[in-house]
C-alpha positions as CSV (number, residue, x, y, z in Angstrom):
1,X,-39.3,218.1,-116.9
2,X,-40.1,214.9,-114.8
3,X,-37.7,212.2,-113.5
4,X,-38.7,208.6,-114.1
5,X,-37.5,206.0,-111.9
6,X,-36.1,203.0,-114.1
7,X,-36.7,200.4,-111.1
8,X,-40.1,201.1,-110.5
9,X,-41.9,197.8,-109.8
10,X,-44.3,196.6,-112.4
11,X,-47.9,196.7,-111.4
12,X,-49.6,193.3,-110.4
13,X,-51.1,193.3,-113.8
14,X,-52.7,189.7,-114.8
15,X,-51.3,187.1,-112.3
16,X,-54.0,187.1,-110.1
17,X,-57.1,186.8,-112.5
18,X,-55.1,184.3,-114.3
19,X,-54.4,182.2,-111.0
20,X,-58.1,182.8,-110.2
21,X,-59.1,181.5,-113.6
22,X,-57.2,178.4,-113.0
23,X,-58.5,177.7,-109.6
24,X,-61.9,178.0,-110.8
25,X,-61.0,175.6,-113.9
26,X,-59.5,172.9,-111.3
27,X,-62.9,173.3,-109.1
28,X,-64.9,172.7,-112.1
29,X,-63.1,169.6,-113.2
30,X,-63.0,168.4,-109.8
31,X,-66.8,168.9,-109.4
32,X,-67.3,167.1,-112.9
33,X,-65.0,164.4,-112.2
34,X,-67.2,163.5,-108.9
35,X,-70.2,163.8,-110.8
36,X,-69.0,161.2,-113.2
37,X,-67.9,158.7,-110.8
38,X,-70.8,159.4,-108.5
39,X,-73.3,156.7,-110.0
40,X,-71.0,154.2,-110.0
41,X,-70.1,154.7,-106.4
42,X,-73.6,155.0,-105.5
43,X,-74.2,151.3,-107.5
44,X,-71.1,149.8,-105.8
45,X,-72.5,151.1,-102.2
46,X,-75.9,149.9,-102.7
47,X,-75.0,146.3,-104.7
48,X,-71.7,145.5,-102.9
49,X,-70.9,147.4,-99.7
50,X,-74.4,147.4,-97.9
51,X,-75.1,143.6,-98.6
52,X,-71.4,142.5,-97.1
53,X,-72.1,144.9,-94.1
54,X,-75.7,143.6,-93.7
55,X,-74.1,139.8,-93.9
56,X,-71.5,140.8,-91.5
57,X,-74.0,141.8,-89.1
58,X,-76.5,139.0,-89.5
59,X,-73.4,136.6,-88.8
60,X,-73.4,138.1,-85.1
61,X,-77.2,138.0,-84.6
62,X,-79.1,134.6,-83.4
63,X,-81.9,135.1,-86.1
64,X,-83.9,132.8,-87.8
65,X,-85.3,133.3,-91.4
66,X,-88.9,133.6,-90.0
67,X,-87.8,136.7,-88.1
68,X,-85.8,138.2,-90.5
69,X,-88.4,140.9,-91.5
70,X,-88.5,142.0,-88.1
71,X,-85.1,142.1,-87.4
72,X,-83.1,145.3,-87.1
73,X,-79.2,145.9,-87.0
74,X,-79.3,147.0,-83.7
75,X,-80.3,143.9,-82.5
76,X,-78.3,142.2,-79.5
77,X,-74.9,140.7,-81.1
78,X,-73.4,137.3,-80.4
79,X,-70.4,135.0,-81.2
80,X,-72.6,131.9,-80.9
81,X,-72.9,131.6,-84.5
82,X,-69.3,131.1,-85.1
83,X,-69.0,128.7,-82.3
84,X,-71.3,126.7,-83.7
85,X,-70.2,126.8,-87.0
86,X,-67.0,125.4,-86.2
87,X,-68.1,123.1,-83.8
88,X,-71.3,121.6,-85.8
89,X,-70.8,118.2,-87.2
90,X,-69.7,117.9,-90.9
91,X,-68.5,121.4,-91.1
92,X,-64.7,120.5,-91.3
93,X,-65.8,117.6,-93.8
94,X,-67.4,120.3,-95.9
95,X,-64.4,122.3,-95.8
96,X,-62.2,119.3,-96.8
97,X,-64.6,118.4,-99.4
98,X,-64.5,121.9,-100.6
99,X,-60.7,122.1,-100.9
100,X,-60.1,119.0,-102.5
101,X,-63.0,120.0,-104.9
102,X,-61.4,123.3,-105.8
103,X,-58.0,122.2,-105.9
104,X,-58.6,119.2,-107.9
105,X,-61.1,120.9,-110.3
106,X,-58.9,123.9,-110.6
107,X,-55.7,122.1,-111.4
108,X,-57.5,119.5,-114.0
109,X,-59.3,122.5,-115.9
110,X,-55.9,124.3,-116.3
111,X,-54.1,121.0,-117.4
112,X,-56.5,120.2,-119.6
113,X,-57.1,123.9,-121.2
114,X,-53.3,123.9,-121.5
115,X,-53.0,120.5,-123.3
116,X,-56.0,121.8,-125.5
117,X,-54.2,125.2,-126.3
118,X,-51.1,123.5,-127.1
119,X,-52.7,120.5,-129.3
120,X,-54.7,123.6,-131.3
121,X,-51.7,125.9,-131.6
122,X,-50.5,124.8,-135.1
123,X,-52.9,126.0,-137.7
124,X,-54.8,123.3,-139.5
125,X,-57.9,123.2,-141.9
126,X,-60.9,123.4,-139.6
127,X,-58.9,124.9,-136.6
128,X,-61.5,127.8,-135.9
129,X,-64.3,125.3,-135.9
130,X,-62.5,123.2,-133.1
131,X,-61.7,126.1,-130.9
132,X,-65.4,127.0,-131.2
133,X,-66.5,123.6,-130.4
134,X,-64.2,123.9,-127.2
135,X,-66.2,126.3,-126.0
136,X,-69.7,124.7,-126.0
137,X,-69.3,123.2,-122.3
138,X,-68.6,126.5,-120.9
139,X,-71.4,128.6,-122.8
140,X,-73.9,125.7,-122.4
141,X,-76.7,126.3,-119.8
142,X,-75.7,124.6,-116.5
143,X,-79.3,122.8,-115.7
144,X,-79.0,121.1,-119.3
145,X,-75.5,119.9,-119.3
146,X,-75.9,118.6,-115.7
147,X,-79.4,116.7,-116.5
148,X,-77.4,115.4,-119.5
149,X,-74.5,114.0,-117.5
150,X,-77.2,112.5,-115.0
151,X,-78.9,110.8,-117.7
152,X,-75.6,109.2,-118.9
153,X,-74.5,108.5,-115.6
154,X,-77.3,106.8,-114.4
155,X,-76.9,103.1,-113.0
156,X,-79.8,101.5,-114.8
157,X,-79.9,103.0,-118.2
158,X,-76.9,105.5,-118.7
159,X,-74.8,104.8,-121.3
160,X,-71.5,105.0,-119.5
161,X,-72.7,101.8,-117.3
162,X,-73.8,100.2,-120.5
163,X,-70.5,100.7,-122.4
164,X,-68.6,99.9,-119.1
165,X,-70.2,96.5,-118.7
166,X,-70.0,95.4,-122.3
167,X,-66.4,96.9,-123.1
168,X,-64.7,97.3,-119.7
169,X,-65.9,94.3,-118.0
170,X,-67.5,96.0,-115.2
171,X,-69.6,93.4,-113.0
172,X,-72.2,95.8,-112.1
173,X,-73.5,99.1,-112.7
174,X,-71.8,102.0,-110.7
175,X,-73.7,104.8,-109.1
176,X,-71.6,107.7,-110.0
177,X,-74.0,110.4,-108.4
178,X,-75.3,108.5,-105.4
179,X,-72.2,106.8,-103.6
180,X,-69.1,107.9,-102.0
181,X,-66.2,108.6,-103.5
182,X,-67.3,108.1,-106.9
183,X,-69.7,111.0,-106.5
184,X,-67.1,113.5,-105.5
185,X,-64.8,112.3,-108.4
186,X,-67.7,112.7,-110.8
187,X,-68.5,116.4,-109.8
188,X,-64.8,117.2,-109.9
189,X,-64.8,115.6,-113.7
190,X,-67.7,117.4,-114.4
191,X,-66.4,120.9,-113.2
192,X,-62.9,120.1,-115.2
193,X,-65.0,119.4,-118.5
194,X,-67.1,122.6,-118.0
195,X,-64.5,125.1,-117.3
196,X,-61.3,123.8,-119.0
197,X,-62.5,126.4,-121.8
198,X,-62.2,129.4,-119.6
199,X,-58.4,128.2,-119.1
200,X,-58.4,127.1,-122.8
201,X,-59.1,130.9,-123.7
202,X,-56.6,132.9,-121.5
203,X,-53.5,130.4,-122.4
204,X,-54.3,130.4,-126.1
205,X,-54.3,134.1,-125.8
206,X,-51.1,134.0,-124.2
207,X,-49.3,131.7,-126.5
208,X,-50.2,133.9,-129.4
209,X,-48.0,136.4,-127.8
210,X,-45.3,134.2,-127.4
211,X,-42.1,135.1,-129.7
212,X,-42.0,132.6,-132.2
213,X,-37.8,133.7,-132.8
214,X,-36.9,132.3,-129.2
215,X,-38.7,129.0,-129.8
216,X,-37.1,128.7,-133.4
217,X,-33.7,129.6,-132.0
218,X,-34.3,126.5,-129.4
219,X,-35.1,124.5,-132.6
220,X,-32.0,125.2,-134.1
221,X,-30.0,124.6,-130.8
222,X,-31.6,120.9,-131.0
223,X,-34.0,121.5,-128.0
224,X,-36.5,118.7,-128.2
225,X,-40.3,119.4,-127.7
226,X,-40.3,118.8,-124.1
227,X,-37.7,121.1,-123.3
228,X,-39.0,123.7,-125.8
229,X,-42.1,123.4,-123.4
230,X,-40.2,123.5,-120.2
231,X,-37.5,126.2,-121.1
232,X,-39.4,128.6,-123.4
233,X,-43.1,128.2,-123.5
234,X,-43.8,127.7,-119.9
235,X,-42.2,130.3,-118.4
236,X,-44.1,132.9,-120.6
237,X,-47.1,131.4,-119.5
238,X,-46.6,131.1,-115.7
239,X,-48.1,134.7,-114.9
240,X,-51.5,133.7,-117.0
241,X,-51.5,130.1,-115.0
242,X,-51.1,131.8,-112.1
243,X,-54.0,134.3,-112.6
244,X,-56.0,131.3,-113.8
245,X,-55.2,129.7,-110.7
246,X,-56.5,132.2,-108.4
247,X,-59.7,132.9,-110.6
248,X,-60.8,129.2,-110.7
249,X,-59.9,128.8,-107.0
250,X,-62.0,131.7,-106.3
251,X,-64.8,130.3,-108.9
252,X,-64.7,126.9,-107.8
253,X,-64.5,127.5,-103.9
254,X,-67.9,129.3,-104.2
255,X,-69.3,127.0,-106.6
256,X,-73.1,125.7,-105.7
257,X,-75.3,125.1,-108.6
258,X,-73.1,122.3,-110.3
259,X,-72.5,120.2,-107.3
260,X,-76.5,120.8,-106.3
261,X,-77.8,119.9,-109.6
262,X,-75.7,116.9,-109.7
263,X,-76.0,115.3,-106.2
264,X,-77.8,117.9,-104.2
265,X,-74.8,117.8,-101.7
266,X,-75.2,113.9,-101.0
267,X,-73.0,111.0,-101.3
268,X,-69.8,112.9,-99.6
269,X,-70.2,115.9,-101.9
270,X,-71.4,118.6,-99.7
271,X,-69.0,121.6,-100.1
272,X,-69.2,124.9,-98.3
273,X,-71.6,126.5,-100.5
274,X,-74.2,123.6,-100.6
275,X,-74.1,123.8,-96.7
276,X,-74.7,127.2,-96.3
277,X,-77.7,127.0,-98.8
278,X,-78.9,124.0,-96.5
279,X,-78.4,125.9,-93.4
280,X,-80.4,128.8,-94.7
281,X,-83.5,126.7,-96.4
282,X,-83.2,123.6,-94.1
283,X,-82.7,125.0,-90.8
284,X,-83.9,128.4,-91.5
285,X,-80.7,129.6,-89.8
286,X,-79.8,133.1,-91.2
287,X,-77.1,133.9,-88.4
288,X,-75.5,130.4,-88.9
289,X,-75.4,130.8,-92.6
290,X,-74.2,134.5,-92.4
291,X,-71.4,133.0,-90.3
292,X,-70.4,130.5,-92.9
293,X,-70.1,132.7,-95.5
294,X,-67.8,135.1,-93.7
295,X,-65.6,132.1,-93.0
296,X,-65.3,131.2,-96.5
297,X,-64.7,134.9,-97.4
298,X,-61.9,134.9,-95.0
299,X,-60.4,131.9,-96.5
300,X,-60.6,133.3,-100.2
301,X,-59.3,136.6,-98.9
302,X,-56.2,134.6,-97.3
303,X,-56.0,132.8,-101.2
304,X,-55.7,136.2,-102.4
305,X,-52.9,137.9,-100.3
306,X,-50.9,134.8,-100.9
307,X,-51.4,135.4,-104.7
308,X,-50.2,139.1,-104.5
309,X,-47.5,138.2,-102.1
310,X,-45.7,135.6,-104.0
311,X,-46.8,136.4,-107.7
312,X,-47.9,140.0,-108.1
313,X,-44.8,141.3,-106.4
314,X,-42.7,138.9,-108.3
315,X,-44.4,140.2,-111.6
316,X,-43.7,143.7,-110.4
317,X,-40.0,143.2,-109.8
318,X,-39.4,141.2,-113.1
C-alpha cells in the first residue's frame, strides 16, 4: 500500500513556456514597431536634423559660396560670423522691420479673420459661396497676387492712385512700393489680406463648437451683443487665438516671398529673411547667412517657449 503526500509541490508545468511565449511576442511587437517607425525616423533625420546640424556647422565657418563645394564639417570654426551679424550695419534695423512686420501682420490677419468669421456666423443665402470666396487670397499663387498688387499700386497707371486723385483729393500719386514708410505699410496690408483666411478657417471651426445655450442664456439676461462677445464668445476663442498667434508669428517672421516679390527688400522693407537671402546670393557669404538664420531660429524658439509657458500650461490646468 502506497502512501501519498497531500502537500507535495505541483510540478512547474506551463508557466515557463507561457512566459517564454509572452517574451517572444513582446520582442516581436517591439521589432515590428521599430520597423514601422524606421522610415519616418530616417526621413526626419535626413530632411530635418542633418540640414539643421549642417547649418549650425556652417554658421561657425568663414565660408564663401564659391568654396562650399570643397568645404567639410571639420574646417576651422570661428565666432566671427556672429560678431559680424550683430555689428553689421542694417542688422538691427532689419530685426526691427521684421518685428513690426510680423506683429502687425499677425494681429491684423487674426482681427480681420475674427471679424469675417463673426460676420458669417449666422446662416444666410449664399453663405457657402461667400465663405469659399474668402479663401481665394490664401489659395491663389503668391506670384500672381503680388503682380496684381504691383499693377494696382503703380504710381503711373495703378487704379489705386487714379481713384485716390479723383475721389480722395490726392495731390500726386503715391509710390506705395518704392517709398518709405508706405512700402512697409503696404507689405503688411498685403500679408493681412493674403492670410486672414487662415485665421478665418480656424476661428470659424471653433465658433461652430461654441454652445448656443450659453449665448441664449446671456440674451435672456439682457446682455448686449458686445457683452455676449466679450464674456461668452471671446473666452471660448482665446485658445484658438493664442495658437493662431504663435503659428502666424512664426510663419510671418520667416516670410520671404511676399516681401521680396513686392519690394525686393527696398524702401525700408528689408526683413530678416530677405537679408539672409541677400547675404547668401549677393555677398556669397554662406557663414554669415547661416549665422543670421541661427539668430532667427533662437528668437522663434523664445517665442514658442513663451507660448508654452503662458498658454499651454494654463489650458492644462483648466
